[in-house]
Each structure stands twice: as structure tokens, then as C-alpha cells.
C-alpha positions as CSV (number, residue, x, y, z in Angstrom):
1,M,0.0,0.0,0.0
2,I,1.2,3.5,-0.9
3,I,-0.1,6.8,0.5
4,S,1.0,10.1,-1.0
5,K,0.5,13.6,0.5
6,T,0.5,16.6,-1.9
7,P,-0.1,20.2,-1.0
8,F,-2.6,22.7,-2.4
9,R,-1.3,26.1,-3.5
10,I,-2.0,29.8,-3.4
11,S,-1.1,31.8,-6.5
12,F,-0.2,35.4,-5.5
13,F,0.9,37.0,-8.7
14,G,1.2,36.3,-12.4
15,G,-1.7,33.9,-12.8
16,G,-2.8,33.9,-16.5
17,T,0.7,34.2,-17.8
18,D,1.1,30.4,-17.1
19,Y,-1.2,29.5,-20.0
20,P,0.7,28.1,-23.0
21,V,-1.2,30.4,-25.3
22,W,0.5,33.3,-23.5
23,Y,4.0,32.1,-22.5
24,R,4.9,30.3,-25.7
25,E,4.8,33.8,-27.3
26,N,5.7,36.1,-24.4
27,G,7.2,34.1,-21.6
28,G,5.4,34.0,-18.2
29,A,6.0,33.9,-14.5
30,V,4.1,33.4,-11.2
31,L,4.7,33.9,-7.6
32,S,3.0,31.1,-5.6
33,T,3.2,29.1,-2.4
34,T,2.0,25.8,-1.3
35,I,0.0,25.7,2.0
36,D,-0.5,23.3,4.9
37,K,-3.6,21.8,3.3
38,Y,-3.2,18.6,1.4
39,C,-4.7,15.8,-0.7
40,Y,-4.0,12.2,0.2
41,I,-4.1,9.3,-2.2
42,T,-4.0,5.7,-1.1
43,C,-3.4,3.0,-3.7
44,R,-2.7,-0.7,-3.8
45,Y,-2.9,-3.6,-6.1
46,L,-6.4,-5.0,-5.8
47,P,-6.6,-8.7,-4.9
48,P,-8.2,-10.8,-7.6
49,F,-11.2,-11.8,-5.5
50,F,-13.8,-9.3,-6.7
51,N,-16.2,-9.0,-9.6
52,H,-14.4,-5.8,-10.6
53,K,-10.7,-5.1,-11.5
54,H,-10.4,-1.5,-10.5
55,H,-12.0,0.4,-7.5
56,I,-11.7,4.2,-7.4
57,V,-13.2,6.1,-4.5
58,Y,-13.5,9.9,-4.5
59,S,-16.8,11.8,-4.5
60,R,-18.0,8.8,-6.5
61,D,-17.4,5.1,-6.0
62,E,-16.4,3.5,-9.3
63,K,-16.0,-0.3,-9.8
64,V,-14.9,-1.2,-13.3
65,N,-13.2,-4.0,-15.2
66,N,-11.6,-1.9,-17.9
67,V,-9.6,1.4,-17.6
68,D,-11.6,2.9,-20.4
69,E,-14.7,2.6,-18.3
70,I,-13.3,4.9,-15.6
71,K,-15.3,8.1,-15.5
72,H,-12.7,10.1,-13.6
73,P,-10.7,11.6,-16.4
74,A,-7.4,12.1,-14.5
75,V,-7.5,8.5,-13.1
76,R,-8.3,7.1,-16.5
77,E,-5.6,8.9,-18.4
78,I,-2.9,8.4,-15.7
79,L,-3.5,4.7,-15.7
80,K,-3.2,4.6,-19.5
81,F,-0.1,6.8,-19.3
82,M,1.5,4.6,-16.7
83,N,0.6,1.4,-18.6
84,L,-0.6,-0.4,-15.5
85,K,-2.1,-3.7,-16.3
86,D,-2.9,-5.0,-12.8
87,G,-6.1,-4.2,-10.9
88,L,-5.9,-1.2,-8.6
89,E,-7.7,0.3,-5.6
90,I,-7.4,4.1,-5.3
91,H,-8.8,6.3,-2.5
92,Y,-8.8,10.1,-2.5
93,D,-9.1,12.3,0.6
94,A,-8.5,16.0,1.0
95,D,-8.4,18.7,3.6
96,L,-10.3,21.2,1.4
97,P,-13.0,20.8,-1.2
98,A,-12.4,20.4,-4.9
99,R,-13.1,23.1,-7.5
100,S,-12.1,25.8,-5.0
101,G,-9.2,27.6,-6.7
102,L,-6.3,25.9,-4.9
103,G,-5.0,23.8,-7.8
104,S,-6.7,20.7,-6.3
105,S,-7.0,18.9,-9.7
106,S,-3.3,19.3,-10.3
107,S,-2.4,18.2,-6.8
108,F,-4.5,15.1,-7.4
109,T,-2.7,14.4,-10.7
110,V,0.7,14.9,-9.2
111,G,-0.2,12.8,-6.1
112,L,-1.6,9.9,-8.1
113,L,1.4,9.9,-10.4
114,H,3.7,9.9,-7.4
115,S,1.8,7.1,-5.8
116,L,1.8,4.9,-8.9
117,Y,5.5,5.3,-9.5
118,A,6.0,4.3,-5.8
119,L,3.7,1.3,-6.4
120,K,6.0,0.3,-9.4
121,K,9.0,0.8,-7.2
122,K,10.4,3.6,-9.3
123,D,12.0,6.8,-8.2
124,V,10.7,10.0,-9.8
125,S,12.0,13.5,-9.7
126,K,9.9,16.6,-8.8
127,N,10.7,17.9,-12.3
128,Q,9.4,14.7,-14.0
129,L,6.2,14.7,-11.8
130,A,5.4,18.3,-12.7
131,S,6.2,17.8,-16.5
132,E,4.1,14.7,-16.8
133,A,1.2,16.2,-14.8
134,I,1.2,19.1,-17.2
135,H,1.3,16.8,-20.2
136,I,-1.6,14.6,-18.8
137,E,-3.9,17.6,-18.0
138,Q,-3.2,19.7,-21.1
139,N,-2.6,17.1,-23.8
140,L,-4.4,13.9,-22.7
141,I,-7.4,15.1,-20.7
142,K,-7.3,18.4,-22.8
143,E,-8.3,20.6,-19.9
144,N,-8.0,24.4,-20.3
145,V,-5.4,24.7,-17.5
146,G,-2.2,26.5,-17.0
147,S,1.2,25.1,-16.0
148,Q,1.8,26.6,-12.5
149,D,-0.4,24.3,-10.3
150,Q,1.4,21.0,-11.3
151,I,4.8,22.6,-10.6
152,A,3.8,24.0,-7.3
153,A,2.3,20.7,-6.1
154,A,5.3,18.8,-7.1
155,F,8.0,21.1,-5.7
156,G,6.3,22.9,-2.8
157,G,7.4,26.1,-1.1
158,L,7.3,29.8,-1.9
159,N,8.7,30.1,-5.4
160,K,8.9,32.1,-8.6
161,I,8.1,29.9,-11.4
162,K,9.2,31.1,-14.8
163,F,7.7,29.7,-18.1
164,N,9.9,29.9,-21.1
165,K,8.8,30.1,-24.7
166,D,10.2,26.7,-25.5
167,N,7.8,25.1,-22.9
168,T,10.5,24.6,-20.3
169,F,10.2,26.1,-16.8
170,E,12.5,27.3,-14.1
171,I,11.9,27.2,-10.3
172,T,13.5,29.9,-8.1
173,P,12.8,29.6,-4.4
174,V,12.0,33.0,-2.7
175,I,14.4,33.2,0.2
176,I,13.1,35.3,3.1
177,T,13.9,35.4,6.8
178,K,11.8,33.6,9.3
179,E,10.6,36.9,10.7
180,R,9.5,38.0,7.2
181,L,7.8,34.6,6.6
182,R,5.9,34.9,9.9
183,E,4.9,38.5,9.0
184,L,3.6,37.3,5.6
185,E,1.6,34.5,7.2
186,E,0.2,36.8,9.9
187,H,-1.3,39.1,7.2
188,I,-3.0,36.3,5.3
189,M,-6.7,35.6,5.8
190,F,-8.4,32.8,3.9
191,Y,-12.1,32.5,3.3
192,F,-14.3,29.9,1.5
193,T,-16.8,31.8,-0.6
194,G,-19.2,28.8,-0.6
195,L,-19.1,28.8,-4.4
196,S,-17.6,26.0,-6.5
197,R,-16.8,26.1,-10.1
198,T,-15.0,24.3,-12.9
199,A,-11.8,26.2,-13.6
200,S,-11.5,24.8,-17.1
201,D,-14.7,26.6,-18.2
202,I,-13.6,30.0,-16.9
203,A,-10.1,29.5,-18.3
204,E,-11.5,28.7,-21.7
205,D,-13.0,32.1,-21.9
206,Q,-9.8,33.8,-20.6
207,I,-7.7,31.9,-23.2
208,K,-9.9,33.1,-26.0
209,K,-9.6,36.7,-24.9
210,T,-5.8,36.5,-24.3
211,P,-4.9,38.3,-27.6
212,Q,-7.1,41.3,-26.5
213,K,-5.6,41.4,-23.0
214,K,-1.8,41.7,-23.7
215,I,-1.4,45.0,-21.8
216,E,-3.1,43.6,-18.6
217,L,-1.2,40.3,-18.7
218,A,2.1,42.1,-19.3
219,Q,1.4,44.2,-16.2
220,M,0.5,41.1,-14.2
221,Y,3.8,39.5,-15.3
222,E,5.8,42.5,-14.1
223,M,4.2,42.4,-10.7
224,V,5.8,39.1,-10.0
225,D,9.3,40.5,-9.6
226,E,7.9,43.6,-7.9
227,A,6.2,41.4,-5.3
228,I,9.4,39.4,-4.7
229,S,11.4,42.6,-4.2
230,I,9.0,43.6,-1.5
231,L,9.2,40.3,0.3
232,T,13.0,40.0,0.1
233,N,13.7,43.6,1.1
234,N,13.2,43.8,4.9
235,N,13.2,47.6,4.6
236,S,10.0,47.4,2.5
237,A,6.8,47.5,4.4
238,I,4.9,44.2,4.0
239,D,1.8,46.5,3.4
240,E,3.1,47.1,-0.1
241,F,2.6,43.4,-0.9
242,G,-1.1,43.7,0.0
243,K,-1.5,46.9,-2.0
244,L,0.0,45.2,-5.0
245,L,-2.4,42.3,-4.6
246,H,-5.2,44.9,-4.8
247,E,-3.9,46.2,-8.1
248,S,-3.4,42.6,-9.4
249,W,-7.0,41.6,-8.5
250,R,-8.2,44.7,-10.3
251,L,-6.4,43.6,-13.5
252,K,-7.3,40.0,-13.2
253,R,-11.0,40.6,-12.9
254,S,-10.8,42.7,-16.1
255,L,-9.6,39.7,-18.2
256,T,-13.1,38.2,-18.5
257,D,-16.5,38.8,-16.9
258,K,-16.5,35.2,-15.7
259,I,-13.7,35.7,-13.1
260,S,-15.8,37.6,-10.6
261,T,-19.5,37.9,-9.7
262,K,-21.6,40.3,-7.7
263,V,-21.3,38.0,-4.6
264,I,-17.5,37.8,-4.9
265,D,-17.3,41.6,-5.4
266,D,-19.4,42.2,-2.4
267,I,-17.1,39.9,-0.3
268,Y,-14.0,41.6,-1.5
269,D,-15.4,45.1,-1.0
270,S,-16.6,44.3,2.5
271,A,-13.2,43.1,3.5
272,Y,-11.5,46.1,1.8
273,N,-13.8,48.6,3.5
274,A,-13.1,46.9,6.8
275,G,-9.4,47.6,6.5
276,A,-7.9,44.9,4.2
277,L,-5.0,46.1,2.1
278,G,-5.8,43.8,-0.8
279,G,-6.7,40.2,-1.8
280,K,-7.8,38.0,-4.7
281,L,-9.6,34.8,-5.6
282,T,-7.0,32.0,-5.4
283,G,-7.7,30.3,-8.8
284,A,-9.2,30.9,-12.2
285,G,-12.2,32.8,-10.7
286,G,-15.9,32.3,-10.3
287,G,-15.7,31.0,-6.7
288,G,-13.6,29.0,-4.4
289,F,-11.4,30.6,-1.8
290,M,-10.6,34.2,-1.3
291,L,-7.3,35.4,0.0
292,I,-7.5,38.6,2.1
293,F,-4.3,40.5,3.0
294,A,-4.6,42.7,6.1
295,K,-2.7,43.9,9.1
296,P,-3.3,41.6,12.1
297,E,-4.9,44.4,14.1
298,V,-7.8,44.7,11.7
299,H,-8.4,40.9,11.4
300,P,-11.1,41.0,14.1
301,R,-13.0,43.7,12.2
302,I,-12.8,41.7,9.0
303,K,-13.8,38.5,10.7
304,D,-16.9,40.2,12.1
305,T,-17.7,41.6,8.7
306,L,-17.3,38.2,7.0
307,K,-18.8,36.2,9.8
308,N,-21.1,34.4,7.5
309,L,-18.2,32.9,5.6
310,L,-16.0,30.0,6.6
311,Y,-12.5,31.2,7.8
312,V,-9.7,28.7,7.3
313,P,-6.3,29.4,8.9
314,V,-3.4,28.5,6.6
315,Q,0.4,28.5,6.8
316,I,3.0,28.1,4.1
317,D,4.2,24.6,3.3
318,K,7.6,23.7,1.9
319,S,7.4,20.0,1.3
320,G,5.9,19.4,-2.1
321,S,4.4,16.0,-3.0
322,E,5.6,13.2,-0.7
323,I,5.2,9.5,-0.2
324,I,4.3,9.2,3.5
325,F,3.5,5.5,3.7
326,Y,5.2,2.7,1.7
327,D,4.5,-0.9,2.5
328,M,5.0,-3.4,-0.4
């Protein structure tokens, strides 16, 4: 039996420039971090005593005899990609809900790949995990997804991820002091909007409009290095990071009218009027989790203002995808 543990992520800046339609022509970059919320995938070879060959448990319970019968697209395509012939039992559990803007689909893809490589007794690098997850989601499943979530899930930590025009990527860890890291974490508030959505649907509209949004995307790209400069310069007030988030959210929501809604705008405006410096939805848009960036002293006021929403404390994670149980 194998159990993998793979983190979810928060994308701070540069989201949208990680779509191939953009970075293959212009290059792209994001500043993101993984957080202490995870998906867990348990898998084992299924003993041959059942009427089914494969058993996959997530929000559904699938029992099938052929891989092509599997309805979960990632499981189906990963099993084909890995060329696994034996019967399998796969269970998925997570700390946070799916379709909530935290890269959960990519964390699942990375985690399942990692688990199956372990089941086959093969070592796999973080680079290979990320690259194969991108290939599976973009080329095999044909989802409208970017390339940052898979890399963040595989590597973990607070990183600048650069996307080159030749489809390669580069990871640069953002090195900050423990005091600066604590200051960053103390300013972060995390709320579930209660709205779920399929990122691919929203991304499809954004991808179509990319040629008309070059100015906005170029500005969002430039904000990545500006944000890193704020974090790494201890003489810069951390407040500037929040103000830059505010500007980035203003640009992001202008990319397509599907990114935000009146409900989301009301949540954001309420937090901002209560003293927040900035914030954003954490994924493609339309719902999921909202990141609020605010001084600790105004957190009580914001919590009171958003008391009808679920508040979820988070901290930055550095581990990336791991095999936490291995018993063959």
C-alpha cells in the first residue's frame, strides 16, 4: 500500500501568464506558495477476488473492469499513461473541497502519479512529476489549464516559477527570513466563498480573450518581480505586498467577466472597507477561496464583517508531494 501527500497552493501574482497560449509567445512567471492543506491518495494492487478489476473512491465510487470505463478523467488517463495492467484500488481524501481555486485537480494528478510510481518501485523527480502532470492535463485530458499548479504541487514552497517560450520552466525559491515569513503569514486571511466552479470553463473564456488582454497580462507578469522585491527587502513594508495584490486583482477581474461575480465583489469590497490592504480569488475565478491580505490588528473587524463565511487558517508549506507511507 502507498499513501501520497500533496499540498494545495495559493497563487499570489502572475496567474494567467502560465497558460501556454501566452507564455509560448511572451514568456510568463508566477509567484506562488503551497500551503498546509493537502490531498492524500491511497493506492494498492487490488486482490483478484472481486467482480471488478479497479476500484476508485472519491466523491463517487467506481468499480470497473476496464480502464476505459473509468469516468474520472485524470485517473483514466494516468492509468493509461503509466501502462498499468494489474487491478488497482485508489482512494482520494483532501483537507479542502475540490473546485475551489487551490489547484486541487493538479495536486490530485501529481499525487496519483507519485503514488503509482512508488507502487511500481520507481523513483521519480519533482521535475518529472510536474512535467508529466502538465502533459496529462493539457494534452491527454485536454483541460483548459495553466502550468503553474502542477509545478507548485510537485515542488512545494514559496517560489517564482518562470515559463519559457520553449515550454521549459524554471523554479527559483524565494528566500526570506523567518521573521518575514511569519509577517507574511500573519497578514493572510483565507475564506471559503461557498461557491464551487470548474476552472476549465472559466479558463477557456480567458484563453480566447488573451490576444485582446496583452497589456493587462504584461502588467501582471511584471508584478511578480515587484512582489518578490517587496518580500525579500526587509526595509520594504509588507503592506506594499497587499496593495500590489489589490492592483493585481483589479487587473485579473478585467480579463473576463466570468472571473468575478456580484457575490464575490461584495465579499471583497466588504473586507477592503473593513481595512484589508488587498486580496484575490485564489484560482481561475468564479468562486472557491478568497485570500484577504490585512494587518493583524484589523483581522477581528474583517472576521466580524465576513462572519457568515468559513474562515480557514493557513500556513506556508515547503514539502511538495511526498510518499508518507510505503508498504509493499
